[in-house]
N, C-alpha and C positions, 0 to 999 in steps of 0.2 A: 107858643113862643111869640113874643112881640117882634114884629118886623117893621113897624112904623107908627108914628103918631103925627097927625096933621091937623092944623087948624083950618086949612083950606083943602080943596079937593086935590088928592095926589095925582101925579101925571098918569095918563092913560096906559102907558106901558106897565107901571106898577099894578094898576087895577086889573089888567089882563093877566099878568103873571100870577098874581095871588089867587086867581080863580082856579089854578091848577092844583091847589092844595085845599084840604078842609080848613075853613077859616071862619072867623067871626069878627064883627066890628062892634066895638063898645064906644059909646059916646060919654065922655066925662069932661065936665066943665067946658063945654064948647069945642072940645077936641075929639077927633076920632082915633081910636087906638085899634090897629089892625093886628090880629092874633091868628097864628096858624095852629091848628090843633082842634080839639083837645087830643092828648095822648094818654094812654092808660098809666104810663109811668115815665120817669125821667129818662130811662134807658131808651125807650122808643123815641122820645123827643130828640135825644142826643144823636140817634141814628139818622135823623133828618137834617142835621145841621149843615153838612157839606152841600147837599143839593140846594137847600134854601139859600145858603150863602152865595152859591154860584148863580142862582137865578134872580134873587131879590136883594140880598144884602145880609150883613151879619145880624143874626137874630139874637134876642135877649130872652133868657128863660123867665117866664112868669108863671108862678104857681097859683092857681085859683082854687080855693077850697070851699 
């Protein structure tokens, strides 16, 4: 799930909070895309939406194949 895209460094609170989740950072066209996961399936990802929304912000589903 994508939780942020930044052209500059995100705030320290965001960086600390995202460390609580399995995550990865992708750099695309000079921007960093912050993704939580991967999850085995969409149902597992959906189960994490509430806590992620509470701690970080509303995530967006991103399927990487």
